[in-house]
C-alpha positions in Angstrom: 5.9 44.3 9.8 7.5 42.2 12.4 7.2 45.0 15.0 3.4 45.1 14.1 3.2 41.2 14.6 4.7 41.4 17.8 2.8 44.5 19.2 -0.5 42.6 18.2 0.6 39.3 19.7 1.2 40.9 23.1 -1.8 43.3 23.1 -4.2 40.6 21.7 -2.6 37.7 23.8 -5.6 36.1 24.7 -6.7 35.9 21.1 -3.5 34.4 20.0 -3.4 31.8 22.6 -7.1 30.9 21.7 -5.8 30.5 18.1 -2.8 28.6 19.0 -5.0 26.2 21.3 -7.3 25.9 18.2 -4.3 24.5 16.2 -3.3 22.2 18.7 -6.7 20.7 18.8 -6.7 20.5 14.9 -3.5 18.8 14.9 -4.5 16.5 17.5 -7.8 15.6 15.3 -5.3 15.5 12.2 -3.1 12.7 14.4 -5.8 10.1 14.0 -5.8 10.8 10.2 -1.9 10.7 9.9 -1.1 7.8 7.6 2.0 5.9 9.4 4.3 3.5 7.7 7.8 2.2 8.3 9.5 4.0 5.2 8.7 6.5 2.5 7.4 4.7 -0.6 9.7 5.5 -3.4 7.9 3.4 -6.0 7.3 5.7 -9.5 4.1 5.9 -11.1 4.0 2.7 -13.1 1.5 0.1 -15.0 2.4 -3.2 -15.6 1.0 -5.2 -18.5 1.2 -9.1 -18.0 0.5 -11.6 -20.7 0.2 -15.3 -20.2 1.6 -17.2 -23.2 1.6 -21.0 -22.3 4.0 -23.1 -24.4 5.9 -20.0 -25.8 9.7 -20.1 -25.5 11.3 -16.7 -24.3 12.3 -15.8 -27.7 8.8 -16.2 -29.1 7.4 -14.3 -26.2 9.7 -11.4 -27.0 9.2 -11.5 -30.7 5.4 -12.1 -30.6 4.1 -10.4 -27.6 6.3 -8.4 -25.5 7.7 -6.4 -28.6 4.4 -5.6 -30.1 2.9 -4.4 -26.8 6.3 -2.3 -25.7 6.4 -0.5 -29.1 2.4 0.2 -28.9 2.9 2.2 -25.8 5.1 5.0 -27.4 4.0 8.6 -27.5 1.8 8.3 -24.4 1.2 11.5 -22.4 3.8 11.8 -19.5 5.7 8.7 -20.7 9.2 8.5 -19.0 10.3 5.1 -20.2 9.5 1.3 -20.5 10.9 -1.8 -19.9 10.1 -5.5 -20.4 10.9 -9.0 -19.6 10.2 -12.1 -21.5 10.1 -15.6 -19.8 8.9 -19.1 -20.4 5.3 -18.6 -20.9 5.0 -15.0 -19.4 5.6 -11.3 -20.9 5.7 -8.4 -18.7 6.0 -4.8 -19.8 6.2 -1.9 -17.3 5.1 1.4 -18.4 6.9 4.2 -16.1 5.5 7.8 -16.1 6.5 11.1 -14.8 6.1 11.7 -11.2 2.7 13.2 -10.4 0.7 11.5 -13.1 -2.5 10.3 -11.7 -2.3 6.5 -11.8 -5.9 5.7 -12.9 -5.5 8.2 -15.8 -2.1 6.3 -16.6 -4.1 3.1 -16.5 -6.9 4.2 -18.8 -4.1 5.2 -21.4 -2.4 1.9 -21.1 -5.9 0.2 -21.4 -6.5 2.0 -24.7 -3.2 1.1 -26.1 -3.7 -2.6 -25.1 -7.2 -2.7 -27.0 -5.2 -1.6 -30.1 -2.6 -4.0 -30.0 -4.6 -7.0 -29.2 -5.3 -7.9 -32.8 -1.5 -8.3 -33.4 -1.1 -10.8 -30.7 -1.4 -14.8 -31.3 -4.8 -16.1 -30.5 -5.4 -17.2 -27.2 -3.2 -14.8 -25.5 -4.2 -13.3 -22.3 -3.1 -9.5 -21.4 -4.1 -7.6 -18.3 -2.7 -4.9 -16.3 -1.1 -5.5 -12.8 -2.9 -4.6 -9.7 -3.0 -1.0 -8.5 -0.2 -1.1 -6.1 3.5 -0.4 -5.3 6.5 -2.1 -4.8 5.8 -1.6 -0.8 2.3 -3.1 -1.4 3.0 -6.6 0.0 1.7 -5.8 3.5 0.4 -9.1 4.7 1.6 -12.8 3.9 0.1 -16.0 5.2 0.3 -19.6 4.6 -2.4 -22.2 4.1 -1.5 -25.4 6.1 -2.9 -28.7 7.1 -2.0 -30.2 10.6 -0.4 -33.6 10.4 -3.8 -35.2 11.6 -6.2 -33.3 9.3 -8.1 -35.5 7.1 -10.8 -34.9 4.6 -14.2 -36.2 4.6 -12.8 -39.4 2.5 -10.3 -40.2 5.2 -7.4 -38.9 3.0 -4.8 -36.2 4.1 -4.8 -32.9 2.4 -2.9 -32.6 -0.5 -1.2 -29.4 -2.1 -4.0 -29.3 -4.7 -6.6 -29.2 -1.7 -4.7 -26.4 0.1 -4.5 -24.4 -3.0 -8.2 -25.2 -3.6 -9.0 -23.8 -0.2 -7.2 -20.7 -0.8 -8.7 -19.8 -4.1 -12.3 -20.6 -3.1 -12.5 -19.9 0.4 -9.8 -17.7 1.7 -9.2 -15.2 -1.3 -12.5 -14.2 -2.2 -13.2 -12.9 1.2 -10.0 -11.3 1.8 -10.7 -9.2 -1.5 -13.6 -8.0 0.3 -11.1 -6.0 2.8 -11.0 -2.3 2.2 -7.6 -1.1 0.9 -6.8 -4.5 -0.5 -6.3 -4.3 -4.3 -5.2 -8.2 -4.9 -4.5 -11.2 -3.1 -1.4 -13.1 -4.7 -1.2 -16.9 -4.3 2.0 -19.0 -5.0 2.6 -22.6 -4.5 0.2 -25.8 -4.3 -1.2 -26.9 -7.5 -4.3 -25.7 -9.3 -6.8 -28.4 -9.6 -7.5 -29.8 -13.2 -9.3 -32.6 -14.7 -7.0 -33.9 -17.4 -8.3 -35.8 -20.8 -5.5 -37.9 -22.2 -6.4 -39.3 -25.3 -5.2 -42.9 -26.7 -3.9 -42.4 -30.4 -4.6 -46.2 -31.3 -8.2 -45.6 -30.2 -8.6 -42.5 -32.1 -7.6 -44.0 -35.2 -9.6 -46.9 -34.7 -12.9 -44.9 -34.5 -11.5 -42.3 -37.1 -11.2 -39.3 -35.0 -8.6 -36.7 -34.1 -7.6 -34.7 -31.4 -9.4 -31.8 -32.7 -12.8 -33.8 -32.5 -12.1 -34.5 -28.9 -11.1 -31.0 -28.0 -14.5 -29.7 -29.7 -16.5 -32.1 -27.9 -15.2 -31.1 -24.7 -15.9 -27.6 -25.5 -19.4 -27.7 -27.0 -20.8 -29.9 -24.2 -19.5 -28.0 -21.2 -22.4 -25.3 -21.1 -25.6 -24.7 -20.3 -28.0 -23.7 -22.7 -31.3 -21.8 -22.3 -34.3 -22.2 -24.6 -36.7 -19.6 -23.3 -39.7 -20.4 -21.3 -43.2 -21.8 -21.8 -46.3 -19.6 -20.1 -48.8 -21.8 -18.8 -51.7 -20.5 -16.5 -50.1 -17.4 -16.1 -46.8 -18.7 -15.0 -43.6 -19.0 -16.7 -41.4 -22.4 -16.8 -38.0 -22.1 -18.1 -36.7 -24.3 -20.7 -32.9 -25.2 -20.3 -30.3 -27.9 -20.7 -27.7 -28.1 -17.9 -24.6 -29.2 -19.7 -22.0 -27.9 -17.6 -19.7 -30.9 -16.2 -19.0 -31.4 -12.6 -17.0 -34.5 -12.4 -15.1 -37.0 -14.2 -17.8 -39.1 -14.6 -19.5 -36.8 -16.3 -16.7 -35.8 -18.6 -16.3 -39.6 -19.5 -19.8 -39.6 -20.8 -19.3 -36.9 -23.3 -20.2 -37.9 -26.6 -17.6 -37.3 -29.6 -19.5 -38.8 -32.3 -21.0 -42.0 -33.4 -20.0 -45.2 -35.6 -22.6 -47.6 -37.0 -25.2 -45.8 -34.9 -23.2 -46.4 -31.6 -22.2 -43.2 -29.9 -18.4 -42.9 -29.1 -17.9 -41.1 -25.7 -14.7 -39.6 -24.2 -14.2 -42.6 -22.1 -13.7 -45.0 -25.0 -10.8 -42.9 -26.5 -9.1 -41.3 -23.7 -8.2 -41.9 -20.2 -9.7 -39.1 -17.8 -8.4 -38.0 -14.4 -7.8 -35.5 -11.9 -4.4 -33.8 -12.5 -2.5 -30.9 -11.9 -1.3 -27.8 -13.6 2.4 -27.0 -14.9 3.8 -24.6 -12.7 7.1 -22.4 -12.4 7.7 -21.8 -8.8 6.7 -22.9 -5.4 6.7 -21.5 -1.9 8.5 -23.2 1.3 8.2 -22.5 4.7 11.0 -24.2 7.3 11.8 -26.6 4.2 8.0 -27.8 3.8 6.1 -26.9 0.6 3.3 -24.6 1.6 0.5 -22.7 -0.1 1.5 -18.7 0.2 -1.1 -15.9 0.1 0.0 -12.1 -0.3 -2.3 -9.1 0.2 -1.5 -6.3 -2.2 -2.1 -2.7 -0.6 -4.2 -0.3 -2.8 -2.1 2.8 -3.6 -2.7 5.6 -1.5 -4.2 3.6 1.6 -2.8 3.5 5.1 -0.4 -0.2 5.1 -0.9 -0.2 9.1 -4.5 0.2 9.0 -5.2 -2.2 5.9 -2.9 -4.8 7.5 -5.0 -4.7 10.8 -8.0 -5.1 8.6 -6.5 -8.1 6.7 -5.4 -9.9 9.9 -9.0 -9.6 11.5 -10.6 -10.8 8.5 -8.1 -13.9 8.3 -8.8 -14.5 11.9 -12.6 -14.6 11.0 -12.1 -16.7 8.0 -9.9 -19.2 10.0 -13.0 -20.1 12.0 -14.8 -21.4 8.7 -11.9 -23.7 7.5 -12.2 -27.5 7.6 -11.1 -29.0 10.4 -7.2 -29.1 10.8 -6.6 -26.6 8.1 -5.1 -23.1 9.0 -4.1 -20.0 7.8 -0.7 -18.9 9.4 0.6 -15.5 9.3 4.4 -15.0 8.2 4.7 -11.5 7.4 2.4 -8.5 9.0 3.4 -5.1 7.9 1.6 -3.7 11.3 4.6 -5.2 13.2 7.4 -3.6 11.3 5.5 0.0 11.2 5.1 -0.5 15.0 8.5 -1.1 15.7 9.6 1.7 13.8 7.0 4.0 15.4 8.3 2.6 18.7 12.0 3.4 17.8 11.1 6.9 16.7 8.7 7.6 19.3 11.5 6.5 21.9 14.1 8.8 20.4 11.8 11.6 20.2 10.6 11.4 23.9 13.8 11.2 25.1 15.1 13.8 23.1 12.4 16.3 24.1 12.8 15.6 27.8 16.5 16.3 27.4 15.8 19.5 25.8 13.4 20.6 28.8 15.7 19.6 31.2 18.5 21.6 29.7 16.1 24.5 29.3 15.3 24.5 33.1 18.9 24.4 33.9 20.1 27.2 31.4 17.0 29.5 31.8 16.6 29.2 35.6 13.1 30.3 35.4 10.6 27.8 35.8 7.7 29.7 33.9 10.0 30.8 31.2 11.5 27.1 30.8 7.8 25.7 30.6 6.8 28.6 28.1 9.6 27.5 25.8 9.1 23.9 26.3 5.5 24.2 25.2 7.0 25.1 21.6 7.9 21.3 21.1 4.5 19.8 21.3 2.7 22.6 19.5 5.2 22.3 16.8 4.8 18.8 16.4 1.1 19.2 16.3 1.3 22.0 13.7 3.8 19.7 11.6 1.1 16.9 11.8 -1.5 19.2 10.3 1.0 20.0 7.2 1.7 16.2 6.8 -1.7 15.3 6.7 -2.5 18.2 4.2 0.5 17.2 2.1 -0.1 13.4 2.5 3.3 12.7 3.9 3.3 9.7 6.0 4.8 9.4 9.5 8.1 7.2 8.9 11.4 6.6 9.9 12.5 9.5 7.5 10.1 12.2 8.3 9.6 11.7 11.9 13.4 10.8 12.5 14.5 14.0 11.2 13.1 16.2 13.7 15.6 18.3 15.7 14.1 19.6 19.1 17.3 22.0 19.3 16.4 23.6 16.1 12.6 23.8 17.0 13.3 25.8 20.2 16.3 27.8 19.2 14.3 31.1 18.4 12.3 30.7 21.5 15.2 30.2 23.2 16.9 33.4 22.2 14.0 35.6 22.8 12.9 34.5 26.2 16.4 34.6 27.6 17.0 37.9 26.4 13.3 38.9 27.8 14.4 37.5 31.2 17.7 39.6 30.9 15.7 42.8 30.2 13.4 42.2 32.8 16.0 41.6 35.4 17.8 44.8 34.5 14.8 47.0 34.4 13.6 45.7 37.7 17.0 46.4 39.1 17.0 49.9 37.6 13.7 51.0 39.2 14.5 49.1 42.6 10.7 47.6 42.6 8.6 44.7 40.9 7.3 46.0 37.7 3.8 46.4 36.9 2.0 44.5 34.0 2.2 47.2 31.6 6.1 47.7 32.1 6.7 43.8 31.7 4.7 44.1 28.3 6.9 47.0 27.3 10.1 45.4 28.3 9.1 41.9 26.4 8.3 43.7 23.5 11.6 45.9 23.5 13.6 42.4 24.2 11.6 40.7 21.1 12.6 43.3 18.8 16.0 43.6 19.9 16.6 39.9 18.9 13.6 38.9 16.4 15.6 39.9 13.3 19.0 37.7 14.2 16.5 34.9 15.3 14.8 35.0 11.8 18.0 35.2 10.0 19.1 32.1 11.7 16.0 30.3 10.8 16.2 31.2 7.2 19.8 30.0 7.2 18.7 26.7 8.7 15.9 26.5 6.1 18.2 27.3 3.3 20.5 24.6 4.2 17.6 22.3 3.2 16.7 23.7 -0.2 19.0 21.4 -1.9 17.1 18.6 -0.3 14.0 20.0 -1.4 15.0 20.1 -5.1 15.9 16.4 -5.5 13.2 14.4 -7.6 12.5 10.6 -8.5 13.5 8.2 -6.0 15.8 10.4 -4.2 13.2 13.1 -3.6 10.6 10.6 -2.3 13.2 9.3 0.2 14.5 12.6 1.4 12.3 15.5 0.8 9.9 14.1 4.0 13.2 14.5 6.1 14.0 17.9 4.6 10.2 18.9 5.5 10.5 17.8 8.9 14.0 18.9 9.8 12.9 22.6 10.1 9.7 20.9 11.6 7.4 23.6 10.9 6.9 27.1 12.6 8.9 28.3 15.3 7.2 30.4 18.2 9.6 33.6 19.4 8.4 34.1 22.8 6.5 37.3 22.7 2.9 36.0 22.9 4.1 33.4 25.6 4.2 35.9 28.3 0.6 36.8 29.9 
């Protein structure tokens, strides 16, 4: 079989050459589709379940929320394990599935179990799944800051609450529209709230309770529609706008009446603009800021998506109030480009060194060029395999390439063919014609092809233990093993025309 392949490659050399060039062009096209990242993503297939429980202690969160949710996940298909943590006002359950499980199938299973267990949770508990992202999903971070001279329309400087409002209502909704972005997380600042602070003495005087105030606020903060009236072929909508929008409207909400006189919120409570209770903050250079983080959707190219976020944030910056800026503090693109530059430098220097050594050892310009062509062709073939197998170009996959191993078979065959060509020409005492050269090349290739293939197989066997790794170790080192051999090796025969 090997002899037949060698004979075919020499007889149909132009067909082989065209096929190689076609594969090279295909590899060059795949290079534009190759995902580029800094390191492999070793995150397992997991779904996070987050539950907000304001006012609950860690013990209560564990007993009443975390435990029912975690136990309800038992028996899911492909389930590997679950873990959880209970903190003040927060429950987080992480459901981990076996590698290879489709993340959206896993989320569907988890969502079904969440719907079942909701009836067992305390009233008012908000439960939702985390974003479809991974541990390396934080690809872009930015801060929302105001310059010292920046002022609002009222003449006041911007407070942390104002910056948080700008982030939540101007920046965040627009960044969510960027392709490949799954979530925009915000830390720092204060969520703007209206606080109604009842005065117990006034409530007692009017014979009202806290429940009455809460009920009045809830029932008087909604728009009500009453259908429409048809007149002269036109429809006139009938509605009662009741949604409050400022402090004065909250104060005018009627709680009840005493002796025919309405009792309003302002009569029994103090209404003011306040801040939410928070458990964390973000600082930059010792100054509190509002920090936004863009989360990458699973399967997307982090470098490309980070570039989109940067372009969109620059566009959003032009619509922000004067003096308010969105400043980038972390961009995955810079890390990826620095990693790629390091790998590129090493690869180029290694390839040039190998080519120089080839010229010095072989002593034949054409033979050295033919052997050196193995390097870019192997790279292009490898890129095609990486794209088809969804292996990203990163420090582990590209950094494992060994040019010495790539061209070892080609060097062996080319050098043996040169030796036989020189010996045959010396024996005949004349320049060999084309057919004689082809016959000599075929004989030289047959002579060393088996030892060369055995050497290649031995090198491949060395990587087999790495290819058997699973879990985190497999995701980290299997790309390195795949690139260590760097795809097919060309054995010289078809190279001579």
